[in-house]
ChimeraX commands (.cxc) that place a marker at each C-alpha (Angstrom):
marker #1 position 72.41,75.95,118.94 radius 0.5
marker #1 position 74.99,78.76,119.30 radius 0.5
marker #1 position 76.06,81.28,116.96 radius 0.5
marker #1 position 79.59,82.60,115.57 radius 0.5
marker #1 position 79.43,84.88,118.94 radius 0.5
marker #1 position 78.58,82.70,121.48 radius 0.5
marker #1 position 74.97,83.32,121.85 radius 0.5
marker #1 position 72.37,80.50,122.53 radius 0.5
marker #1 position 69.71,80.43,119.71 radius 0.5
marker #1 position 67.03,78.88,121.28 radius 0.5
marker #1 position 63.80,81.37,119.44 radius 0.5
marker #1 position 62.37,80.64,116.42 radius 0.5
marker #1 position 59.51,83.09,115.06 radius 0.5
marker #1 position 57.18,81.63,111.91 radius 0.5
marker #1 position 55.70,84.16,109.68 radius 0.5
marker #1 position 52.93,81.84,108.30 radius 0.5
marker #1 position 51.23,84.30,106.83 radius 0.5
marker #1 position 52.11,88.19,104.51 radius 0.5
marker #1 position 47.95,88.33,105.07 radius 0.5
marker #1 position 46.38,90.62,107.16 radius 0.5
marker #1 position 42.80,91.50,108.41 radius 0.5
marker #1 position 43.81,95.37,109.46 radius 0.5
marker #1 position 46.12,97.83,107.53 radius 0.5
marker #1 position 48.10,99.37,110.46 radius 0.5
marker #1 position 50.36,102.07,109.32 radius 0.5
marker #1 position 53.65,101.31,110.86 radius 0.5
marker #1 position 53.37,97.91,108.90 radius 0.5
marker #1 position 52.14,97.78,105.40 radius 0.5
marker #1 position 51.83,99.99,102.62 radius 0.5
marker #1 position 48.52,102.26,102.72 radius 0.5
marker #1 position 47.75,100.32,99.05 radius 0.5
marker #1 position 47.41,97.15,101.08 radius 0.5
marker #1 position 50.27,94.37,99.55 radius 0.5
marker #1 position 50.82,92.27,96.39 radius 0.5
marker #1 position 49.75,88.75,97.53 radius 0.5
marker #1 position 51.33,86.16,97.39 radius 0.5
marker #1 position 50.70,82.92,95.14 radius 0.5
marker #1 position 49.52,80.00,97.18 radius 0.5
marker #1 position 51.67,77.69,95.48 radius 0.5
marker #1 position 55.04,80.05,96.77 radius 0.5
marker #1 position 53.48,80.14,100.77 radius 0.5
marker #1 position 55.15,77.27,103.10 radius 0.5
marker #1 position 52.34,74.61,103.17 radius 0.5
marker #1 position 51.40,73.71,106.83 radius 0.5
marker #1 position 53.46,70.67,106.65 radius 0.5
marker #1 position 56.31,71.91,105.13 radius 0.5
marker #1 position 56.38,74.35,108.21 radius 0.5
marker #1 position 56.26,71.77,110.89 radius 0.5
marker #1 position 58.94,69.65,109.00 radius 0.5
marker #1 position 60.98,73.15,109.69 radius 0.5
marker #1 position 59.68,73.88,113.04 radius 0.5
marker #1 position 60.95,70.05,113.70 radius 0.5
marker #1 position 64.47,70.69,112.65 radius 0.5
marker #1 position 64.77,73.31,114.08 radius 0.5
marker #1 position 63.94,72.15,117.78 radius 0.5
marker #1 position 66.00,68.88,117.38 radius 0.5
marker #1 position 68.52,71.38,116.84 radius 0.5
marker #1 position 67.96,73.74,119.83 radius 0.5
marker #1 position 65.48,75.65,119.40 radius 0.5
marker #1 position 62.89,75.96,122.49 radius 0.5
marker #1 position 60.65,78.74,121.68 radius 0.5
marker #1 position 58.33,79.00,118.77 radius 0.5
marker #1 position 56.43,81.78,118.03 radius 0.5
marker #1 position 53.73,82.32,115.14 radius 0.5
marker #1 position 53.04,85.34,113.73 radius 0.5
marker #1 position 52.24,87.41,110.41 radius 0.5
marker #1 position 50.92,89.69,108.97 radius 0.5
marker #1 position 47.78,87.92,111.06 radius 0.5
marker #1 position 48.71,84.22,111.83 radius 0.5
marker #1 position 45.08,83.79,112.92 radius 0.5
marker #1 position 43.69,84.11,108.94 radius 0.5
marker #1 position 46.07,81.05,107.72 radius 0.5
marker #1 position 43.64,78.39,107.49 radius 0.5
marker #1 position 44.12,75.37,110.21 radius 0.5
marker #1 position 45.81,77.14,112.79 radius 0.5
marker #1 position 44.22,75.28,115.19 radius 0.5
marker #1 position 45.69,71.88,114.00 radius 0.5
marker #1 position 49.10,73.76,113.20 radius 0.5
marker #1 position 49.36,74.32,116.65 radius 0.5
marker #1 position 48.51,71.05,118.25 radius 0.5
marker #1 position 51.17,69.30,115.55 radius 0.5
marker #1 position 53.28,72.04,116.91 radius 0.5
marker #1 position 53.09,71.13,120.02 radius 0.5
marker #1 position 53.59,67.49,119.86 radius 0.5
marker #1 position 57.61,68.05,118.62 radius 0.5
marker #1 position 59.39,66.91,121.49 radius 0.5
marker #1 position 61.89,69.82,122.94 radius 0.5
marker #1 position 59.62,71.64,122.05 radius 0.5
marker #1 position 59.13,73.96,125.77 radius 0.5
marker #1 position 57.07,77.08,124.56 radius 0.5
marker #1 position 54.43,77.92,121.65 radius 0.5
marker #1 position 53.46,81.55,121.66 radius 0.5
marker #1 position 51.63,83.65,118.96 radius 0.5
marker #1 position 51.24,87.31,118.22 radius 0.5
marker #1 position 48.24,88.89,116.92 radius 0.5
marker #1 position 45.62,91.40,116.24 radius 0.5
marker #1 position 42.52,89.34,118.59 radius 0.5
marker #1 position 40.10,90.49,116.39 radius 0.5
marker #1 position 39.54,86.82,115.68 radius 0.5
marker #1 position 40.67,85.57,118.82 radius 0.5
marker #1 position 36.45,85.64,120.21 radius 0.5
marker #1 position 36.39,82.53,117.77 radius 0.5
marker #1 position 39.46,80.66,118.22 radius 0.5
marker #1 position 40.98,81.63,121.49 radius 0.5
marker #1 position 39.37,78.35,123.66 radius 0.5
marker #1 position 40.33,76.04,120.21 radius 0.5
marker #1 position 44.06,77.56,120.29 radius 0.5
marker #1 position 44.07,76.73,123.95 radius 0.5
marker #1 position 42.48,73.70,124.04 radius 0.5
marker #1 position 45.27,72.15,120.68 radius 0.5
marker #1 position 48.01,73.26,122.99 radius 0.5
marker #1 position 49.11,77.52,122.48 radius 0.5
marker #1 position 50.82,78.30,125.61 radius 0.5
marker #1 position 50.36,82.43,125.57 radius 0.5
marker #1 position 49.02,85.21,123.31 radius 0.5
marker #1 position 50.70,88.28,122.15 radius 0.5
marker #1 position 47.60,90.53,120.80 radius 0.5
marker #1 position 48.52,94.30,120.22 radius 0.5
marker #1 position 46.96,96.82,121.56 radius 0.5
marker #1 position 48.17,100.50,120.71 radius 0.5
marker #1 position 45.18,103.11,121.78 radius 0.5
marker #1 position 42.10,102.74,123.40 radius 0.5
marker #1 position 40.89,105.28,121.66 radius 0.5
marker #1 position 38.12,103.94,118.83 radius 0.5
marker #1 position 38.61,106.81,116.10 radius 0.5
marker #1 position 42.73,106.17,116.66 radius 0.5
marker #1 position 42.53,102.67,116.61 radius 0.5
marker #1 position 40.50,103.02,113.14 radius 0.5
marker #1 position 43.02,105.55,111.77 radius 0.5
marker #1 position 45.94,103.54,112.88 radius 0.5
marker #1 position 44.65,100.82,111.43 radius 0.5
marker #1 position 42.82,101.91,108.46 radius 0.5
marker #1 position 39.79,100.95,109.34 radius 0.5
marker #1 position 39.80,98.18,112.34 radius 0.5
marker #1 position 37.68,97.95,115.30 radius 0.5
marker #1 position 38.55,98.73,118.96 radius 0.5
marker #1 position 35.97,97.07,120.27 radius 0.5
marker #1 position 36.57,93.29,118.51 radius 0.5
marker #1 position 40.32,93.80,119.88 radius 0.5
marker #1 position 38.83,94.06,123.26 radius 0.5
marker #1 position 36.64,91.28,122.94 radius 0.5
marker #1 position 39.10,89.09,121.32 radius 0.5
marker #1 position 41.34,90.76,124.51 radius 0.5
marker #1 position 38.48,89.30,126.87 radius 0.5
marker #1 position 37.84,86.01,125.24 radius 0.5
marker #1 position 41.63,84.92,126.04 radius 0.5
marker #1 position 41.29,85.75,128.80 radius 0.5
marker #1 position 38.25,83.05,129.50 radius 0.5
marker #1 position 39.67,80.77,127.58 radius 0.5
marker #1 position 42.44,80.82,130.28 radius 0.5
marker #1 position 45.42,82.57,128.38 radius 0.5
marker #1 position 47.87,83.86,131.50 radius 0.5
marker #1 position 49.50,86.48,131.13 radius 0.5
marker #1 position 48.52,88.17,128.34 radius 0.5
marker #1 position 51.14,90.49,127.24 radius 0.5
marker #1 position 49.96,93.41,125.40 radius 0.5
marker #1 position 52.20,95.38,122.46 radius 0.5
marker #1 position 52.19,98.60,121.62 radius 0.5
marker #1 position 54.24,100.54,119.63 radius 0.5
marker #1 position 54.78,103.98,120.76 radius 0.5
marker #1 position 54.04,106.91,118.71 radius 0.5
marker #1 position 55.33,110.40,119.65 radius 0.5
marker #1 position 51.96,113.00,118.89 radius 0.5
marker #1 position 50.15,109.80,118.43 radius 0.5
marker #1 position 49.53,107.63,121.56 radius 0.5
marker #1 position 52.16,108.71,124.04 radius 0.5
marker #1 position 49.45,110.59,125.59 radius 0.5
marker #1 position 47.22,107.11,126.50 radius 0.5
marker #1 position 50.27,106.32,128.40 radius 0.5
marker #1 position 48.79,106.33,131.44 radius 0.5
marker #1 position 45.37,104.54,130.45 radius 0.5
marker #1 position 46.98,101.83,129.16 radius 0.5
marker #1 position 49.75,101.71,132.02 radius 0.5
marker #1 position 45.70,101.11,134.18 radius 0.5
marker #1 position 44.83,97.92,132.63 radius 0.5
marker #1 position 47.58,96.04,134.43 radius 0.5
marker #1 position 45.76,97.28,137.89 radius 0.5
marker #1 position 43.12,94.93,137.61 radius 0.5
marker #1 position 44.18,91.98,135.92 radius 0.5
marker #1 position 47.36,90.08,135.39 radius 0.5
marker #1 position 48.31,91.83,131.88 radius 0.5
marker #1 position 51.93,92.80,130.94 radius 0.5
marker #1 position 51.49,96.04,128.64 radius 0.5
marker #1 position 54.14,96.23,126.50 radius 0.5
marker #1 position 55.48,99.37,125.14 radius 0.5
marker #1 position 58.10,98.94,121.65 radius 0.5
marker #1 position 59.94,101.53,119.78 radius 0.5
marker #1 position 58.88,102.29,116.10 radius 0.5
marker #1 position 61.58,100.79,114.44 radius 0.5
marker #1 position 62.65,102.20,110.63 radius 0.5
marker #1 position 61.09,99.42,108.42 radius 0.5
marker #1 position 59.10,99.42,105.57 radius 0.5
marker #1 position 55.99,101.99,106.00 radius 0.5
marker #1 position 57.28,102.30,109.74 radius 0.5
marker #1 position 58.46,106.37,109.52 radius 0.5
marker #1 position 54.49,107.21,108.22 radius 0.5
marker #1 position 54.37,109.61,110.87 radius 0.5
marker #1 position 57.90,111.12,110.32 radius 0.5
marker #1 position 60.75,110.90,112.69 radius 0.5
marker #1 position 59.42,112.86,115.34 radius 0.5
marker #1 position 57.11,109.69,115.78 radius 0.5
marker #1 position 59.94,107.76,116.89 radius 0.5
marker #1 position 60.89,108.73,120.59 radius 0.5
marker #1 position 62.23,106.30,123.16 radius 0.5
marker #1 position 60.00,103.97,125.38 radius 0.5
marker #1 position 62.03,105.70,128.68 radius 0.5
marker #1 position 59.30,108.38,127.73 radius 0.5
marker #1 position 57.07,105.84,129.58 radius 0.5
marker #1 position 58.99,106.34,133.15 radius 0.5
marker #1 position 58.76,109.71,132.36 radius 0.5
marker #1 position 55.47,109.81,132.26 radius 0.5
marker #1 position 55.19,107.36,135.04 radius 0.5
marker #1 position 57.72,108.10,138.17 radius 0.5
marker #1 position 55.70,105.58,140.30 radius 0.5
marker #1 position 57.01,102.75,138.05 radius 0.5
marker #1 position 58.95,100.02,140.32 radius 0.5
marker #1 position 61.89,98.04,138.46 radius 0.5
marker #1 position 60.99,94.06,138.98 radius 0.5
marker #1 position 63.20,91.38,137.81 radius 0.5
marker #1 position 63.56,90.80,134.17 radius 0.5
marker #1 position 63.23,87.40,132.85 radius 0.5
marker #1 position 65.16,84.84,131.17 radius 0.5
marker #1 position 66.03,85.93,127.96 radius 0.5
marker #1 position 63.47,88.76,127.63 radius 0.5
marker #1 position 64.55,92.07,126.08 radius 0.5
marker #1 position 61.28,94.07,127.58 radius 0.5
marker #1 position 62.43,95.51,130.89 radius 0.5
marker #1 position 59.80,95.01,133.17 radius 0.5
marker #1 position 58.23,97.87,135.71 radius 0.5
marker #1 position 54.96,97.30,138.17 radius 0.5
marker #1 position 52.57,99.71,139.48 radius 0.5
marker #1 position 51.80,100.12,143.13 radius 0.5
marker #1 position 49.14,97.74,144.27 radius 0.5
marker #1 position 48.68,96.35,140.54 radius 0.5
marker #1 position 48.23,92.69,139.25 radius 0.5
marker #1 position 50.11,93.46,136.23 radius 0.5
marker #1 position 53.38,94.67,134.87 radius 0.5
marker #1 position 54.60,96.64,132.12 radius 0.5
marker #1 position 57.25,95.94,129.56 radius 0.5
marker #1 position 59.56,98.61,128.29 radius 0.5
marker #1 position 61.18,96.69,124.68 radius 0.5
marker #1 position 64.14,99.46,123.45 radius 0.5
marker #1 position 65.33,98.33,119.92 radius 0.5
marker #1 position 66.44,101.60,118.68 radius 0.5
marker #1 position 67.59,103.82,121.77 radius 0.5
marker #1 position 69.13,100.52,123.54 radius 0.5
marker #1 position 69.49,98.08,121.13 radius 0.5
marker #1 position 70.08,94.07,122.49 radius 0.5
marker #1 position 71.89,92.65,119.98 radius 0.5
marker #1 position 74.44,91.21,122.17 radius 0.5
marker #1 position 71.53,89.37,123.97 radius 0.5
marker #1 position 69.66,88.14,120.43 radius 0.5
marker #1 position 68.50,84.72,120.90 radius 0.5
marker #1 position 66.15,84.65,117.73 radius 0.5
marker #1 position 66.10,83.53,113.51 radius 0.5
marker #1 position 62.82,83.98,111.84 radius 0.5
marker #1 position 61.01,82.18,108.67 radius 0.5
marker #1 position 59.52,84.02,106.61 radius 0.5
marker #1 position 56.22,82.73,105.19 radius 0.5
marker #1 position 57.61,81.65,101.88 radius 0.5
marker #1 position 60.37,79.57,103.22 radius 0.5
marker #1 position 63.37,81.81,104.00 radius 0.5
marker #1 position 65.08,81.85,107.09 radius 0.5
marker #1 position 66.56,85.12,108.22 radius 0.5
marker #1 position 69.25,85.44,110.79 radius 0.5
marker #1 position 68.48,88.91,111.56 radius 0.5
marker #1 position 65.51,90.96,111.56 radius 0.5
marker #1 position 67.47,94.38,110.00 radius 0.5
marker #1 position 69.62,92.32,107.68 radius 0.5
marker #1 position 68.41,91.42,104.11 radius 0.5
marker #1 position 70.09,88.32,104.01 radius 0.5
marker #1 position 67.68,85.23,103.65 radius 0.5
marker #1 position 68.73,81.66,103.67 radius 0.5
marker #1 position 66.24,79.72,101.26 radius 0.5
marker #1 position 65.05,76.57,103.14 radius 0.5
marker #1 position 61.96,75.04,100.92 radius 0.5
marker #1 position 62.38,71.73,99.13 radius 0.5
marker #1 position 65.51,71.12,102.01 radius 0.5
marker #1 position 64.74,67.65,103.75 radius 0.5
marker #1 position 66.95,65.93,106.65 radius 0.5
marker #1 position 70.05,66.95,107.66 radius 0.5
marker #1 position 70.30,69.11,103.90 radius 0.5
marker #1 position 67.70,71.11,106.17 radius 0.5
marker #1 position 69.26,71.20,108.91 radius 0.5
marker #1 position 72.62,72.08,107.32 radius 0.5
marker #1 position 71.01,74.94,106.12 radius 0.5
marker #1 position 69.53,75.59,109.53 radius 0.5
marker #1 position 72.85,76.21,111.13 radius 0.5
marker #1 position 74.22,77.90,108.38 radius 0.5
marker #1 position 71.52,80.86,108.68 radius 0.5
marker #1 position 72.49,80.64,112.55 radius 0.5
marker #1 position 76.41,80.98,111.67 radius 0.5
marker #1 position 76.04,84.12,109.27 radius 0.5
marker #1 position 73.71,85.99,112.09 radius 0.5
marker #1 position 75.81,89.15,112.69 radius 0.5
marker #1 position 77.50,90.24,115.72 radius 0.5
marker #1 position 74.96,93.62,115.84 radius 0.5
marker #1 position 72.31,95.75,113.24 radius 0.5
marker #1 position 72.82,98.73,111.80 radius 0.5
marker #1 position 72.99,101.81,114.28 radius 0.5
marker #1 position 69.62,103.62,113.63 radius 0.5
marker #1 position 70.24,107.47,113.67 radius 0.5
marker #1 position 69.06,109.98,112.69 radius 0.5
marker #1 position 66.78,108.93,108.91 radius 0.5
marker #1 position 68.77,105.36,109.13 radius 0.5
marker #1 position 66.80,102.72,107.94 radius 0.5
marker #1 position 66.51,98.70,108.20 radius 0.5
marker #1 position 68.71,97.19,105.27 radius 0.5
marker #1 position 65.47,94.93,105.69 radius 0.5
marker #1 position 64.53,93.64,102.00 radius 0.5
marker #1 position 60.82,93.24,103.12 radius 0.5
marker #1 position 58.34,95.28,105.13 radius 0.5
marker #1 position 57.03,94.61,108.74 radius 0.5
marker #1 position 54.10,92.21,107.78 radius 0.5
marker #1 position 56.46,89.73,105.38 radius 0.5
marker #1 position 58.81,89.14,108.64 radius 0.5
marker #1 position 56.57,89.11,111.51 radius 0.5
marker #1 position 58.41,91.56,113.69 radius 0.5
marker link #1:1,2 radius 0.2
marker link #1:2,3 radius 0.2
marker link #1:3,4 radius 0.2
marker link #1:4,5 radius 0.2
marker link #1:5,6 radius 0.2
marker link #1:6,7 radius 0.2
marker link #1:7,8 radius 0.2
marker link #1:8,9 radius 0.2
marker link #1:9,10 radius 0.2
marker link #1:10,11 radius 0.2
marker link #1:11,12 radius 0.2
marker link #1:12,13 radius 0.2
marker link #1:13,14 radius 0.2
marker link #1:14,15 radius 0.2
marker link #1:15,16 radius 0.2
marker link #1:16,17 radius 0.2
marker link #1:17,18 radius 0.2
marker link #1:18,19 radius 0.2
marker link #1:19,20 radius 0.2
marker link #1:20,21 radius 0.2
marker link #1:21,22 radius 0.2
marker link #1:22,23 radius 0.2
marker link #1:23,24 radius 0.2
marker link #1:24,25 radius 0.2
marker link #1:25,26 radius 0.2
marker link #1:26,27 radius 0.2
marker link #1:27,28 radius 0.2
marker link #1:28,29 radius 0.2
marker link #1:29,30 radius 0.2
marker link #1:30,31 radius 0.2
marker link #1:31,32 radius 0.2
marker link #1:32,33 radius 0.2
marker link #1:33,34 radius 0.2
marker link #1:34,35 radius 0.2
marker link #1:35,36 radius 0.2
marker link #1:36,37 radius 0.2
marker link #1:37,38 radius 0.2
marker link #1:38,39 radius 0.2
marker link #1:39,40 radius 0.2
marker link #1:40,41 radius 0.2
marker link #1:41,42 radius 0.2
marker link #1:42,43 radius 0.2
marker link #1:43,44 radius 0.2
marker link #1:44,45 radius 0.2
marker link #1:45,46 radius 0.2
marker link #1:46,47 radius 0.2
marker link #1:47,48 radius 0.2
marker link #1:48,49 radius 0.2
marker link #1:49,50 radius 0.2
marker link #1:50,51 radius 0.2
marker link #1:51,52 radius 0.2
marker link #1:52,53 radius 0.2
marker link #1:53,54 radius 0.2
marker link #1:54,55 radius 0.2
marker link #1:55,56 radius 0.2
marker link #1:56,57 radius 0.2
marker link #1:57,58 radius 0.2
marker link #1:58,59 radius 0.2
marker link #1:59,60 radius 0.2
marker link #1:60,61 radius 0.2
marker link #1:61,62 radius 0.2
marker link #1:62,63 radius 0.2
marker link #1:63,64 radius 0.2
marker link #1:64,65 radius 0.2
marker link #1:65,66 radius 0.2
marker link #1:66,67 radius 0.2
marker link #1:67,68 radius 0.2
marker link #1:68,69 radius 0.2
marker link #1:69,70 radius 0.2
marker link #1:70,71 radius 0.2
marker link #1:71,72 radius 0.2
marker link #1:72,73 radius 0.2
marker link #1:73,74 radius 0.2
marker link #1:74,75 radius 0.2
marker link #1:75,76 radius 0.2
marker link #1:76,77 radius 0.2
marker link #1:77,78 radius 0.2
marker link #1:78,79 radius 0.2
marker link #1:79,80 radius 0.2
marker link #1:80,81 radius 0.2
marker link #1:81,82 radius 0.2
marker link #1:82,83 radius 0.2
marker link #1:83,84 radius 0.2
marker link #1:84,85 radius 0.2
marker link #1:85,86 radius 0.2
marker link #1:86,87 radius 0.2
marker link #1:87,88 radius 0.2
marker link #1:88,89 radius 0.2
marker link #1:89,90 radius 0.2
marker link #1:90,91 radius 0.2
marker link #1:91,92 radius 0.2
marker link #1:92,93 radius 0.2
marker link #1:93,94 radius 0.2
marker link #1:94,95 radius 0.2
marker link #1:95,96 radius 0.2
marker link #1:96,97 radius 0.2
marker link #1:97,98 radius 0.2
marker link #1:98,99 radius 0.2
marker link #1:99,100 radius 0.2
marker link #1:100,101 radius 0.2
marker link #1:101,102 radius 0.2
marker link #1:102,103 radius 0.2
marker link #1:103,104 radius 0.2
marker link #1:104,105 radius 0.2
marker link #1:105,106 radius 0.2
marker link #1:106,107 radius 0.2
marker link #1:107,108 radius 0.2
marker link #1:108,109 radius 0.2
marker link #1:109,110 radius 0.2
marker link #1:110,111 radius 0.2
marker link #1:111,112 radius 0.2
marker link #1:112,113 radius 0.2
marker link #1:113,114 radius 0.2
marker link #1:114,115 radius 0.2
marker link #1:115,116 radius 0.2
marker link #1:116,117 radius 0.2
marker link #1:117,118 radius 0.2
marker link #1:118,119 radius 0.2
marker link #1:119,120 radius 0.2
marker link #1:120,121 radius 0.2
marker link #1:121,122 radius 0.2
marker link #1:122,123 radius 0.2
marker link #1:123,124 radius 0.2
marker link #1:124,125 radius 0.2
marker link #1:125,126 radius 0.2
marker link #1:126,127 radius 0.2
marker link #1:127,128 radius 0.2
marker link #1:128,129 radius 0.2
marker link #1:129,130 radius 0.2
marker link #1:130,131 radius 0.2
marker link #1:131,132 radius 0.2
marker link #1:132,133 radius 0.2
marker link #1:133,134 radius 0.2
marker link #1:134,135 radius 0.2
marker link #1:135,136 radius 0.2
marker link #1:136,137 radius 0.2
marker link #1:137,138 radius 0.2
marker link #1:138,139 radius 0.2
marker link #1:139,140 radius 0.2
marker link #1:140,141 radius 0.2
marker link #1:141,142 radius 0.2
marker link #1:142,143 radius 0.2
marker link #1:143,144 radius 0.2
marker link #1:144,145 radius 0.2
marker link #1:145,146 radius 0.2
marker link #1:146,147 radius 0.2
marker link #1:147,148 radius 0.2
marker link #1:148,149 radius 0.2
marker link #1:149,150 radius 0.2
marker link #1:150,151 radius 0.2
marker link #1:151,152 radius 0.2
marker link #1:152,153 radius 0.2
marker link #1:153,154 radius 0.2
marker link #1:154,155 radius 0.2
marker link #1:155,156 radius 0.2
marker link #1:156,157 radius 0.2
marker link #1:157,158 radius 0.2
marker link #1:158,159 radius 0.2
marker link #1:159,160 radius 0.2
marker link #1:160,161 radius 0.2
marker link #1:161,162 radius 0.2
marker link #1:162,163 radius 0.2
marker link #1:163,164 radius 0.2
marker link #1:164,165 radius 0.2
marker link #1:165,166 radius 0.2
marker link #1:166,167 radius 0.2
marker link #1:167,168 radius 0.2
marker link #1:168,169 radius 0.2
marker link #1:169,170 radius 0.2
marker link #1:170,171 radius 0.2
marker link #1:171,172 radius 0.2
marker link #1:172,173 radius 0.2
marker link #1:173,174 radius 0.2
marker link #1:174,175 radius 0.2
marker link #1:175,176 radius 0.2
marker link #1:176,177 radius 0.2
marker link #1:177,178 radius 0.2
marker link #1:178,179 radius 0.2
marker link #1:179,180 radius 0.2
marker link #1:180,181 radius 0.2
marker link #1:181,182 radius 0.2
marker link #1:182,183 radius 0.2
marker link #1:183,184 radius 0.2
marker link #1:184,185 radius 0.2
marker link #1:185,186 radius 0.2
marker link #1:186,187 radius 0.2
marker link #1:187,188 radius 0.2
marker link #1:188,189 radius 0.2
marker link #1:189,190 radius 0.2
marker link #1:190,191 radius 0.2
marker link #1:191,192 radius 0.2
marker link #1:192,193 radius 0.2
marker link #1:193,194 radius 0.2
marker link #1:194,195 radius 0.2
marker link #1:195,196 radius 0.2
marker link #1:196,197 radius 0.2
marker link #1:197,198 radius 0.2
marker link #1:198,199 radius 0.2
marker link #1:199,200 radius 0.2
marker link #1:200,201 radius 0.2
marker link #1:201,202 radius 0.2
marker link #1:202,203 radius 0.2
marker link #1:203,204 radius 0.2
marker link #1:204,205 radius 0.2
marker link #1:205,206 radius 0.2
marker link #1:206,207 radius 0.2
marker link #1:207,208 radius 0.2
marker link #1:208,209 radius 0.2
marker link #1:209,210 radius 0.2
marker link #1:210,211 radius 0.2
marker link #1:211,212 radius 0.2
marker link #1:212,213 radius 0.2
marker link #1:213,214 radius 0.2
marker link #1:214,215 radius 0.2
marker link #1:215,216 radius 0.2
marker link #1:216,217 radius 0.2
marker link #1:217,218 radius 0.2
marker link #1:218,219 radius 0.2
marker link #1:219,220 radius 0.2
marker link #1:220,221 radius 0.2
marker link #1:221,222 radius 0.2
marker link #1:222,223 radius 0.2
marker link #1:223,224 radius 0.2
marker link #1:224,225 radius 0.2
marker link #1:225,226 radius 0.2
marker link #1:226,227 radius 0.2
marker link #1:227,228 radius 0.2
marker link #1:228,229 radius 0.2
marker link #1:229,230 radius 0.2
marker link #1:230,231 radius 0.2
marker link #1:231,232 radius 0.2
marker link #1:232,233 radius 0.2
marker link #1:233,234 radius 0.2
marker link #1:234,235 radius 0.2
marker link #1:235,236 radius 0.2
marker link #1:236,237 radius 0.2
marker link #1:237,238 radius 0.2
marker link #1:238,239 radius 0.2
marker link #1:239,240 radius 0.2
marker link #1:240,241 radius 0.2
marker link #1:241,242 radius 0.2
marker link #1:242,243 radius 0.2
marker link #1:243,244 radius 0.2
marker link #1:244,245 radius 0.2
marker link #1:245,246 radius 0.2
marker link #1:246,247 radius 0.2
marker link #1:247,248 radius 0.2
marker link #1:248,249 radius 0.2
marker link #1:249,250 radius 0.2
marker link #1:250,251 radius 0.2
marker link #1:251,252 radius 0.2
marker link #1:252,253 radius 0.2
marker link #1:253,254 radius 0.2
marker link #1:254,255 radius 0.2
marker link #1:255,256 radius 0.2
marker link #1:256,257 radius 0.2
marker link #1:257,258 radius 0.2
marker link #1:258,259 radius 0.2
marker link #1:259,260 radius 0.2
marker link #1:260,261 radius 0.2
marker link #1:261,262 radius 0.2
marker link #1:262,263 radius 0.2
marker link #1:263,264 radius 0.2
marker link #1:264,265 radius 0.2
marker link #1:265,266 radius 0.2
marker link #1:266,267 radius 0.2
marker link #1:267,268 radius 0.2
marker link #1:268,269 radius 0.2
marker link #1:269,270 radius 0.2
marker link #1:270,271 radius 0.2
marker link #1:271,272 radius 0.2
marker link #1:272,273 radius 0.2
marker link #1:273,274 radius 0.2
marker link #1:274,275 radius 0.2
marker link #1:275,276 radius 0.2
marker link #1:276,277 radius 0.2
marker link #1:277,278 radius 0.2
marker link #1:278,279 radius 0.2
marker link #1:279,280 radius 0.2
marker link #1:280,281 radius 0.2
marker link #1:281,282 radius 0.2
marker link #1:282,283 radius 0.2
marker link #1:283,284 radius 0.2
marker link #1:284,285 radius 0.2
marker link #1:285,286 radius 0.2
marker link #1:286,287 radius 0.2
marker link #1:287,288 radius 0.2
marker link #1:288,289 radius 0.2
marker link #1:289,290 radius 0.2
marker link #1:290,291 radius 0.2
marker link #1:291,292 radius 0.2
marker link #1:292,293 radius 0.2
marker link #1:293,294 radius 0.2
marker link #1:294,295 radius 0.2
marker link #1:295,296 radius 0.2
marker link #1:296,297 radius 0.2
marker link #1:297,298 radius 0.2
marker link #1:298,299 radius 0.2
marker link #1:299,300 radius 0.2
marker link #1:300,301 radius 0.2
marker link #1:301,302 radius 0.2
marker link #1:302,303 radius 0.2
marker link #1:303,304 radius 0.2
marker link #1:304,305 radius 0.2
marker link #1:305,306 radius 0.2
marker link #1:306,307 radius 0.2
marker link #1:307,308 radius 0.2
marker link #1:308,309 radius 0.2
marker link #1:309,310 radius 0.2
marker link #1:310,311 radius 0.2
marker link #1:311,312 radius 0.2
marker link #1:312,313 radius 0.2
marker link #1:313,314 radius 0.2
marker link #1:314,315 radius 0.2
marker link #1:315,316 radius 0.2
marker link #1:316,317 radius 0.2
marker link #1:317,318 radius 0.2
view
């Protein structure tokens, strides 16, 4: 399935809920969110139907996101049903890890291929502030549970925040020394509540290279947005993702489905295509319409320019 600029669109990110058991400062408003009425959220059956139509059209990778996808009731059954879709090559999930001690093994048994786990800091007090009350140890326990369940490699995502966690770059990179982990640093995107810290927090991921000159480049993976590096003798790797300082729009292969059933051609655009209530050919046409509406590039983030997305990050899933 190609868009009008010739990009092969084969990656669908599905937000299962806008709810989360944390309140990260760059993702959610301080006062929390207005919960969507239950009848506005896609049922699991609708998620499977839309995902199935997308796979028929050429989607080969699905990522489940939120909010926090593990708070969605029926998540293990959903994973099993999506895994059974003919033609789907990869099924992955992004989580804060808090619920993984109970769910890692059932998710693995249901057919989930890989996990990305958010970990912005190794400082317990800083973690509490960033997540507005979260406990670092619960996230670390979740990572260990994922490893014990056989997920490998596990990707850890850290949003790089100038003056907040950039002093922890060496410690976060060190997690890759003895474990097959990919530690990924991601630039803060100016969307929703992301500018909570002010523009001084928006620093490029090349800061990691400045602080870690011993990093050695690795070949870039197929369709990967991350530039990958490794430390001498490390079992794992380090990924740098630069959506702000070095846009990868020309290589973007993804579309997004919101929890209330709208297809977003671009993370940073307000344009959406409602899919709920469509079936068969009508559903497939609507998905193709969304793909054809995918812009060549998002707006240029300069100065205080903000994303044109009409939703907060917790409502899209990144």
